C-alpha positions as CSV (number, residue, x, y, z in Angstrom):
1,M,-15.4,22.0,65.5
2,E,-15.1,22.1,61.7
3,S,-13.1,25.0,60.2
4,R,-14.5,27.6,57.9
5,R,-12.0,26.5,55.3
6,K,-13.2,23.0,55.3
7,S,-16.9,24.1,55.2
8,L,-16.0,26.3,52.2
9,L,-14.2,23.5,50.4
10,K,-17.1,21.1,50.9
11,T,-19.5,23.8,49.7
12,A,-17.4,24.4,46.6
13,S,-16.8,20.8,45.7
14,W,-20.3,19.5,45.7
15,P,-21.7,21.7,42.9
16,V,-19.4,20.2,40.3
17,V,-21.2,16.9,40.4
18,H,-24.5,18.3,41.3
19,F,-24.7,20.8,38.4
20,T,-24.2,18.0,35.9
21,F,-27.0,16.1,37.6
22,V,-29.4,19.0,37.8
23,A,-28.7,20.2,34.2
24,G,-29.1,16.6,32.9
25,I,-32.4,16.2,34.7
26,I,-33.7,19.5,33.4
27,Y,-32.5,18.8,29.8
28,F,-33.9,15.3,29.6
29,G,-37.1,16.2,31.3
30,S,-37.6,19.1,28.9
31,K,-36.7,16.8,26.0
32,I,-39.4,14.3,27.1
33,L,-42.0,17.1,27.4
34,Y,-41.0,18.4,24.0
35,N,-41.3,15.0,22.4
36,N,-44.8,14.5,24.0
37,G,-46.0,17.8,22.7
38,V,-46.2,19.6,26.0
39,L,-43.4,22.1,25.1
40,T,-43.5,23.8,21.7
41,E,-39.8,24.6,21.5
42,Q,-36.7,22.5,21.8
43,P,-34.9,22.8,25.2
44,E,-31.8,25.1,25.0
45,W,-28.6,24.5,27.0
46,E,-28.2,28.2,27.6
47,Y,-31.5,28.4,29.6
48,I,-30.8,25.1,31.3
49,G,-27.4,26.2,32.3
50,L,-28.6,29.5,33.6
51,Y,-31.3,27.8,35.7
52,G,-28.8,25.2,37.0
53,L,-26.3,27.9,38.0
54,T,-29.0,30.0,39.7
55,Y,-30.2,27.0,41.6
56,L,-26.8,25.8,42.6
57,S,-25.6,29.3,43.8
58,L,-28.7,29.5,46.1
59,E,-28.2,25.9,47.2
60,M,-24.5,26.5,48.0
61,T,-25.3,29.6,50.0
62,F,-27.9,27.8,52.2
63,F,-25.6,24.7,52.5
64,F,-22.8,26.9,53.9
65,L,-25.2,28.6,56.3
66,H,-26.5,25.2,57.3
67,E,-23.0,23.9,57.9
68,R,-22.0,26.9,60.0
69,F,-25.2,26.6,62.0
70,W,-24.5,23.0,62.9
71,A,-20.8,23.8,63.6
72,K,-21.9,26.3,66.1
73,F,-25.0,24.7,67.7
74,G,-24.6,21.0,66.7
75,K,-22.4,20.3,69.7
76,K,-25.5,20.4,71.9
77,V,-27.3,17.6,70.0
78,R,-26.4,14.1,71.1
């Protein structure tokens, strides 16, 4: 069985890479929409960062719960 500590470390290490990816996708997607006239204002890093952090905190929470669920009940799956 995987320890809680290992689950927490895995949960904490993933967002470092993932935040950069999510924020980049949001920023460049917003930039494309702005350049094509869909958005009326330039994308701002503050809002992109806030959205990215909100998204990642929810994702980390559910990832941890998912990990613990599989650690407890995954032994039965073959």
